[in-house]
Backbone bond lengths (Angstrom), bond angles and torsions (degrees), N, CA, C in turn:
res aa  C-N    CA-C-N  psi(-1)  N-CA   C-N-CA  omega(-1)  CA-C   N-CA-C  phi
1 M - - - 1.456 - - 1.488 110.29 -
2 I 1.341 118.21 108.32 1.504 122.43 -172.93 1.515 110.57 -78.68
3 F 1.301 121.59 -12.67 1.446 121.87 -172.80 1.559 113.27 -94.12
4 L 1.280 117.74 -0.78 1.462 121.75 177.15 1.537 107.49 -80.69
5 R 1.319 117.94 126.88 1.442 122.96 -177.07 1.571 111.06 -102.73
6 Y 1.288 119.10 115.49 1.426 124.11 177.87 1.499 115.36 -111.89
7 E 1.355 114.71 -2.46 1.465 119.12 -175.27 1.492 112.85 -68.22
8 S 1.289 115.60 147.57 1.487 121.59 164.16 1.523 109.95 -67.47
9 F 1.333 115.68 167.31 1.464 117.11 176.92 1.521 112.60 -62.06
10 R 1.302 117.70 -39.87 1.473 120.81 -178.33 1.546 108.36 -72.08
11 S 1.273 118.74 -37.22 1.507 120.41 174.76 1.510 112.92 -61.93
12 Y 1.336 113.77 -43.62 1.464 122.24 -177.81 1.543 108.19 -59.47
13 L 1.382 117.12 -44.31 1.449 120.16 -179.54 1.513 110.54 -67.80
14 R 1.343 118.26 -33.68 1.502 120.24 -178.20 1.565 109.76 -75.40
15 Y 1.314 115.98 -40.17 1.489 118.51 -173.45 1.532 109.95 -81.29
16 Y 1.355 119.40 -35.11 1.462 123.49 -171.11 1.502 110.34 -126.68
17 P 1.333 121.69 60.80 1.445 122.47 -173.16 1.520 112.20 -66.33
18 V 1.370 118.77 -35.20 1.424 119.81 -179.29 1.543 110.90 -69.36
19 T 1.277 117.67 -44.19 1.495 122.49 177.69 1.526 108.64 -60.84
20 A 1.333 118.67 -46.60 1.454 121.74 177.83 1.526 109.83 -60.18
21 A 1.327 119.38 -42.10 1.452 121.87 -178.93 1.543 110.44 -66.32
22 I 1.287 117.66 -39.63 1.498 121.98 178.61 1.555 107.83 -63.19
23 I 1.301 120.09 -44.97 1.461 119.39 179.66 1.494 110.19 -64.62
24 A 1.345 115.01 -45.82 1.525 117.73 177.51 1.486 114.35 -57.36
25 I 1.326 117.96 -44.26 1.497 120.45 179.81 1.502 111.62 -64.89
26 N 1.339 117.19 -41.79 1.469 119.79 179.46 1.539 110.55 -62.06
27 I 1.316 115.06 -45.63 1.487 117.28 -178.29 1.522 111.54 -67.45
28 L 1.327 117.03 -41.39 1.461 121.97 176.26 1.531 113.86 -56.60
29 V 1.360 112.60 -47.93 1.465 119.65 -178.68 1.531 109.71 -64.08
30 Y 1.335 115.78 -42.34 1.436 120.82 -179.61 1.536 111.46 -61.81
31 V 1.362 117.03 -46.40 1.429 121.60 -179.25 1.502 112.31 -63.73
32 L 1.328 114.63 -46.76 1.507 122.40 178.64 1.537 110.93 -60.09
33 D 1.341 115.02 -45.47 1.462 118.84 -179.73 1.547 114.56 -61.40
34 H 1.347 114.09 -40.98 1.461 118.20 -175.29 1.521 114.13 -89.70
35 L 1.300 118.32 -21.85 1.409 121.48 -177.05 1.530 112.82 -103.39
36 V 1.287 118.60 -30.17 1.450 124.59 -171.63 1.567 112.95 -113.54
37 F 1.348 115.86 -50.12 1.455 122.07 -171.63 1.516 115.51 -94.91
38 N 1.371 115.52 -3.21 1.442 119.56 174.52 1.592 111.89 58.08
39 G 1.315 116.77 39.62 1.460 119.94 177.48 1.477 118.99 82.35
40 S 1.362 117.48 2.45 1.429 122.34 -175.52 1.543 112.87 -69.11
41 L 1.335 115.27 -32.72 1.499 119.96 176.69 1.503 109.09 -63.22
42 L 1.314 118.87 -43.52 1.449 122.20 178.32 1.543 109.22 -65.54
43 D 1.254 118.25 -43.61 1.451 120.70 178.96 1.480 113.68 -57.34
44 H 1.354 117.59 -38.68 1.496 121.80 -174.40 1.504 111.97 -96.28
45 G 1.384 117.43 -0.49 1.457 118.73 -174.26 1.495 116.09 -128.36
46 Y 1.370 120.03 -11.67 1.453 120.77 179.65 1.537 108.85 -68.50
47 F 1.305 118.46 158.69 1.460 123.78 -176.29 1.528 110.24 -93.39
48 Y 1.303 115.09 133.79 1.476 117.26 172.48 1.528 105.10 -157.58
49 S 1.361 113.13 156.60 1.424 125.12 179.83 1.490 108.29 -142.85
50 A 1.376 117.02 129.09 1.453 118.44 177.21 1.554 107.16 -144.60
51 R 1.354 114.41 134.49 1.418 118.65 -176.17 1.544 109.63 -62.17
52 G 1.364 115.95 123.95 1.423 122.84 -176.90 1.538 112.57 88.78
53 N 1.349 116.53 -7.03 1.489 121.56 -179.56 1.514 109.04 -143.53
54 N 1.280 115.45 94.61 1.447 121.23 179.10 1.526 111.42 58.84
55 F 1.381 114.89 46.05 1.458 121.64 -179.07 1.502 110.76 -58.90
56 F 1.352 117.04 125.91 1.447 123.40 -176.07 1.566 111.55 57.55
57 S 1.309 114.24 22.69 1.430 122.29 -179.78 1.566 112.33 55.89
58 L 1.267 117.51 30.29 1.454 122.50 -178.29 1.495 110.19 -67.88
59 E 1.258 119.92 -29.99 1.433 122.34 -178.99 1.571 110.92 -79.87
60 E 1.295 116.91 -24.95 1.515 121.83 178.41 1.561 108.82 -135.07
61 P 1.301 114.65 66.83 1.486 118.74 -174.43 1.572 115.70 -62.27
62 W 1.400 113.05 -19.67 1.471 112.96 179.66 1.525 112.47 -63.39
63 R 1.305 118.87 -17.75 1.469 122.86 -177.14 1.543 110.34 -63.81
64 Y 1.329 117.73 -24.94 1.505 120.36 177.02 1.489 110.07 -60.49
65 V 1.276 119.27 -30.65 1.443 123.83 -174.92 1.553 109.51 -103.73
66 T 1.300 119.61 -44.04 1.496 121.60 -177.39 1.528 111.35 -63.27
67 A 1.314 116.67 -36.36 1.459 118.69 -178.74 1.520 111.55 -60.40
68 E 1.364 117.69 -26.31 1.480 119.35 -179.67 1.492 113.13 -67.77
69 F 1.342 116.97 -15.67 1.488 120.03 -174.09 1.555 111.06 -116.36
70 L 1.345 115.45 17.58 1.519 119.58 -179.48 1.495 109.67 -120.43
71 H 1.327 115.67 142.53 1.489 118.30 179.91 1.554 109.89 -135.16
72 L 1.307 112.29 153.37 1.439 118.76 -174.54 1.513 117.15 -76.91
73 D 1.347 115.14 -42.18 1.452 120.58 -175.05 1.526 108.13 -151.88
74 I 1.345 115.95 -179.43 1.456 121.44 -172.45 1.547 109.42 -69.37
75 S 1.355 119.65 -38.33 1.461 119.26 -179.77 1.505 109.64 -69.32
76 H 1.305 119.99 -34.46 1.442 122.97 178.03 1.478 112.24 -60.11
77 I 1.381 117.78 -50.49 1.455 119.82 -179.25 1.484 112.87 -73.12
78 F 1.387 116.94 -29.09 1.464 118.54 -177.49 1.544 110.77 -66.28
79 F 1.316 115.52 -48.30 1.488 119.95 -177.57 1.521 110.20 -67.70
80 N 1.322 116.89 -38.58 1.491 116.69 -179.91 1.520 110.50 -69.11
81 M 1.388 119.01 -42.79 1.437 117.99 -179.14 1.524 111.29 -68.69
82 F 1.327 118.58 -33.59 1.434 121.80 176.82 1.537 109.16 -61.92
83 S 1.326 118.61 -42.11 1.444 121.05 -179.90 1.516 111.10 -64.78
84 I 1.346 115.66 -43.71 1.499 118.84 178.31 1.508 109.07 -63.25
85 L 1.310 118.78 -46.08 1.509 123.82 -177.75 1.544 109.92 -54.27
86 V 1.282 118.18 -44.64 1.481 125.09 -173.54 1.478 111.27 -83.33
87 F 1.303 117.44 -51.77 1.426 121.55 -162.10 1.603 115.09 -96.96
88 A 1.315 116.16 -24.03 1.474 118.44 -176.38 1.560 113.36 -76.94
89 P 1.338 120.55 -31.36 1.497 117.60 -173.56 1.529 116.52 -53.63
90 P 1.334 119.71 -46.27 1.469 118.72 -178.96 1.525 112.46 -57.09
91 L 1.356 116.28 -36.52 1.429 117.63 179.35 1.478 115.56 -70.20
92 E 1.355 112.70 -34.34 1.528 116.53 176.22 1.534 108.92 -64.78
93 R 1.273 116.47 -37.16 1.557 118.84 178.17 1.534 107.87 -67.98
94 M 1.331 120.02 -39.64 1.436 119.68 -176.19 1.547 112.44 -70.94
95 L 1.305 115.70 -39.90 1.518 118.57 -175.47 1.506 113.33 -89.36
96 G 1.328 118.48 -26.21 1.453 123.21 -170.99 1.526 109.03 93.13
97 H 1.315 115.00 159.11 1.477 117.96 -168.86 1.485 113.07 -63.68
98 V 1.324 120.66 -47.16 1.439 125.48 -172.41 1.590 107.13 -67.36
99 R 1.344 115.42 -53.91 1.464 118.50 -179.77 1.536 113.51 -57.99
100 Y 1.332 114.15 -41.23 1.453 119.24 176.00 1.580 110.01 -58.55
101 A 1.302 117.47 -48.58 1.474 120.60 -179.68 1.510 110.37 -55.61
102 L 1.323 116.41 -47.99 1.491 119.24 178.85 1.519 111.17 -63.90
103 F 1.316 118.18 -39.88 1.451 122.08 -179.67 1.583 109.33 -61.00
104 Y 1.327 115.30 -47.84 1.433 121.05 -177.83 1.558 109.72 -58.56
105 L 1.340 116.80 -47.34 1.415 122.36 -177.91 1.588 109.88 -64.71
106 L 1.279 116.98 -46.37 1.452 121.19 -179.64 1.491 113.05 -60.08
107 C 1.320 115.67 -42.95 1.456 119.64 179.44 1.543 112.24 -60.48
108 G 1.320 114.41 -42.73 1.431 120.09 177.99 1.565 110.32 -64.81
109 I 1.296 116.24 -43.91 1.481 121.75 176.87 1.507 112.53 -56.36
110 I 1.302 114.29 -49.32 1.454 119.32 -178.72 1.532 112.04 -69.66
111 G 1.319 117.37 -33.45 1.464 119.48 171.56 1.520 110.33 -60.63
112 N 1.276 119.54 -40.82 1.479 121.70 179.84 1.594 107.74 -71.24
113 L 1.283 114.08 -34.97 1.562 116.25 175.50 1.490 111.59 -58.38
114 F 1.356 115.88 -39.87 1.484 121.53 179.33 1.558 108.95 -64.84
115 I 1.302 120.19 -34.38 1.409 122.22 175.58 1.511 110.32 -60.23
116 A 1.395 114.87 -44.75 1.457 117.84 179.96 1.517 113.11 -66.45
117 I 1.343 116.00 -41.34 1.469 120.17 177.31 1.469 114.81 -61.11
118 A 1.333 113.98 -41.35 1.494 119.76 -179.44 1.509 110.91 -80.04
119 A 1.306 118.54 -7.97 1.471 121.57 178.71 1.514 111.50 55.19
120 T 1.326 114.92 44.91 1.409 121.11 -174.06 1.548 110.51 -103.00
121 N 1.304 116.67 -171.36 1.487 120.25 -175.34 1.527 112.22 -64.77
122 P 1.312 116.00 160.63 1.536 117.24 175.94 1.511 109.86 -62.02
123 G 1.339 114.62 163.85 1.411 118.21 -175.85 1.568 113.21 -147.92
124 A 1.324 115.16 159.10 1.466 121.29 177.60 1.491 104.20 -158.95
125 G 1.384 113.86 153.54 1.417 121.51 177.01 1.489 113.78 121.28
126 A 1.343 115.40 167.80 1.459 122.57 -171.56 1.537 110.84 -90.00
127 S 1.383 118.14 1.88 1.475 117.31 -171.66 1.497 114.80 -66.02
128 G 1.360 119.94 -26.26 1.474 119.10 174.11 1.497 111.19 -61.76
129 S 1.344 116.89 -44.27 1.466 120.03 178.23 1.520 111.80 -68.25
130 I 1.329 116.77 -37.81 1.490 119.55 178.77 1.504 111.08 -63.55
131 Y 1.342 115.86 -43.76 1.469 116.42 177.79 1.536 110.10 -68.71
132 G 1.248 120.27 -24.96 1.461 123.33 170.13 1.528 110.92 -59.89
133 V 1.296 115.86 -46.00 1.490 120.87 176.06 1.526 109.00 -58.75
134 F 1.339 118.75 -45.35 1.460 123.03 179.01 1.525 109.53 -63.98
135 G 1.352 118.11 -36.71 1.411 123.00 178.36 1.502 111.74 -60.25
136 A 1.366 115.50 -39.45 1.485 120.17 179.57 1.497 109.72 -66.60
137 Y 1.356 116.48 -40.66 1.466 119.19 179.79 1.523 111.56 -71.10
138 L 1.346 117.17 -33.06 1.434 119.19 172.77 1.518 114.73 -61.03
139 Y 1.324 115.18 -38.28 1.443 120.09 174.18 1.528 110.16 -62.77
140 L 1.286 116.36 -49.95 1.521 120.19 178.63 1.550 110.90 -60.24
141 A 1.314 117.31 -33.91 1.447 119.56 -175.74 1.576 109.18 -78.44
142 L 1.306 118.56 -42.14 1.444 122.16 -176.08 1.513 115.15 -82.79
143 M 1.332 114.45 -47.77 1.457 121.90 -171.76 1.480 115.02 -91.20
144 K 1.309 117.99 -35.92 1.423 122.45 -176.29 1.541 115.06 -102.77
145 R 1.349 113.63 -22.21 1.491 120.74 -178.04 1.540 108.14 52.87
146 S 1.313 115.27 38.90 1.536 119.50 -175.02 1.495 109.87 -100.09
147 L 1.324 121.66 -5.70 1.458 123.19 176.01 1.553 109.44 -91.30
148 D 1.302 116.80 145.80 1.439 123.24 175.09 1.554 108.64 -62.48
149 V 1.348 114.74 163.06 1.482 119.91 -175.51 1.539 110.07 -58.50
150 N 1.334 118.78 -48.55 1.459 120.08 -174.82 1.521 110.86 -67.67
151 S 1.327 119.48 -33.14 1.435 121.56 177.39 1.536 111.22 -68.33
152 R 1.360 116.42 -40.12 1.438 119.84 176.46 1.539 112.23 -64.39
153 K 1.304 118.34 -40.72 1.443 123.20 177.21 1.560 108.65 -61.87
154 T 1.282 116.80 -41.90 1.437 121.06 -178.05 1.563 109.88 -62.95
155 V 1.367 117.00 -44.79 1.441 122.16 178.13 1.474 111.44 -60.94
156 Y 1.344 117.27 -47.82 1.487 120.40 -178.07 1.545 109.34 -62.71
157 S 1.332 116.30 -44.76 1.458 120.16 -178.65 1.540 112.67 -62.40
158 I 1.320 116.52 -45.23 1.464 120.10 177.60 1.537 111.48 -58.80
159 L 1.322 115.81 -47.01 1.448 120.79 -176.98 1.518 111.65 -64.64
160 I 1.344 118.17 -41.68 1.460 121.38 178.60 1.535 107.94 -66.16
161 F 1.273 119.54 -44.56 1.469 118.76 177.96 1.537 111.47 -65.26
162 G 1.325 116.65 -39.66 1.433 121.13 -177.66 1.532 110.85 -64.00
163 V 1.314 117.47 -41.54 1.477 120.04 179.54 1.480 109.41 -65.38
164 L 1.375 119.11 -47.50 1.479 120.72 -178.84 1.522 110.15 -62.05
165 Y 1.336 115.73 -41.15 1.492 117.73 179.59 1.478 111.30 -65.07
166 S 1.362 117.36 -41.37 1.452 120.96 178.76 1.533 113.02 -62.90
167 L 1.327 117.02 -31.30 1.406 121.73 -176.39 1.516 110.82 -77.07
168 F 1.311 116.73 -38.20 1.465 118.93 -167.94 1.602 115.27 -109.27
169 A 1.333 114.76 -16.96 1.430 118.45 175.39 1.479 113.11 -81.37
170 P 1.343 119.35 140.19 1.473 118.96 179.25 1.519 114.27 -71.43
171 N 1.345 117.38 155.32 1.447 121.76 173.77 1.516 115.89 58.19
172 I 1.303 116.77 33.60 1.429 122.75 178.87 1.551 109.59 -106.12
173 G 1.320 117.11 129.86 1.438 120.04 -176.93 1.523 112.20 -83.24
174 I 1.290 116.12 76.33 1.511 121.13 -173.60 1.528 110.80 -61.04
175 W 1.333 119.66 -34.43 1.443 120.15 -177.08 1.527 112.40 -72.50
176 A 1.352 117.70 -28.02 1.430 120.65 173.48 1.552 106.84 -68.30
177 H 1.300 117.35 -39.28 1.472 120.78 178.98 1.551 109.90 -62.68
178 V 1.357 113.79 -47.54 1.486 118.29 -178.21 1.502 109.45 -63.00
179 G 1.290 117.43 -46.58 1.469 123.53 -179.53 1.556 111.10 -59.00
180 G 1.304 116.51 -45.82 1.438 121.19 -178.39 1.533 109.41 -67.75
181 L 1.301 117.42 -42.56 1.524 119.88 176.80 1.498 111.27 -58.50
182 F 1.345 115.89 -48.54 1.429 122.12 177.23 1.507 113.06 -56.70
183 A 1.339 114.95 -47.47 1.439 118.69 -178.87 1.526 112.53 -64.20
184 G 1.291 116.90 -41.64 1.488 121.27 179.60 1.485 111.49 -60.74
185 F 1.331 115.97 -43.66 1.436 121.99 -176.70 1.526 110.61 -66.05
186 I 1.344 115.81 -45.15 1.463 122.48 -177.98 1.565 110.29 -69.06
187 L 1.370 116.51 -42.37 1.465 118.97 -177.01 1.567 107.43 -70.01
188 A 1.272 118.71 -34.22 1.478 120.16 177.29 1.500 109.55 -66.78
189 Y 1.330 118.24 -41.35 1.466 121.22 175.67 1.540 110.80 -61.29
190 A 1.304 117.84 -44.89 1.461 122.93 -178.14 1.502 109.55 -63.73
191 Y 1.340 118.18 -41.29 1.451 121.05 -177.62 1.565 109.15 -69.81
192 D 1.307 118.12 -38.76 1.448 122.64 176.54 1.454 111.51 -61.61
193 W 1.350 117.26 -43.26 1.473 123.27 178.78 1.514 109.67 -63.48
194 Y 1.346 117.82 -42.53 1.439 120.36 178.65 1.551 112.28 -64.44
195 V 1.285 118.39 -41.27 1.451 122.87 179.56 1.508 109.20 -65.42
196 T 1.304 117.43 -45.34 1.478 120.14 179.41 1.500 110.70 -62.99
197 L 1.335 118.17 -41.80 1.497 120.54 179.86 1.520 109.57 -62.32
198 R 1.278 118.03 -42.77 1.486 119.26 -179.26 1.541 110.81 -66.98
199 Q 1.318 117.57 -40.33 1.435 119.95 174.95 1.545 114.32 -59.82
200 N 1.282 115.76 -39.86 1.473 121.74 -178.22 1.508 111.79 -70.55
201 R 1.382 117.90 -23.72 1.379 121.04 179.70 1.505 115.80 -82.81
202 R 1.324 114.54 -10.86 1.428 119.19 -179.46 1.516 113.53 -77.07
């Protein structure tokens, strides 16, 4: 079971520095926004797209990234950071620190792109990137069969629950979830193809 965390705090920081940094940045931004800036960081950083007004966020492209590090309330950031804390570390070890950082950012960006394509409500939060992580695990579970049985069951269960929750709970950015999941699956496939190609050339 790859999702059980036994590391000490110091070991966690040493083994998963990018994941730790992502969590720290999200928490710091949330605290500053709510205690110091009175929500102005969220106002200037959440993702939105409207025809005739920042369509596809082309006028303010930074929102594709800034929205990944902004959260609406304490429950929003708590559940997202808990998911990153538990589920992201194995992927950071698999990809390496730099590739994992790029993967995380790209999944969030594509999740926000799906919001623009679907012309849905504005969004903020790390869930697009988190679903990207799950998308990578879904690829490993379905296409590679490289996850152990319990880890596969965990991935399937979380995704089923996540889809149902996204459909029925109010104010949930389902298209960011869909986009992140799609991005994670495709990027995992592309990386696997690249690694296989390099191995075959040796």
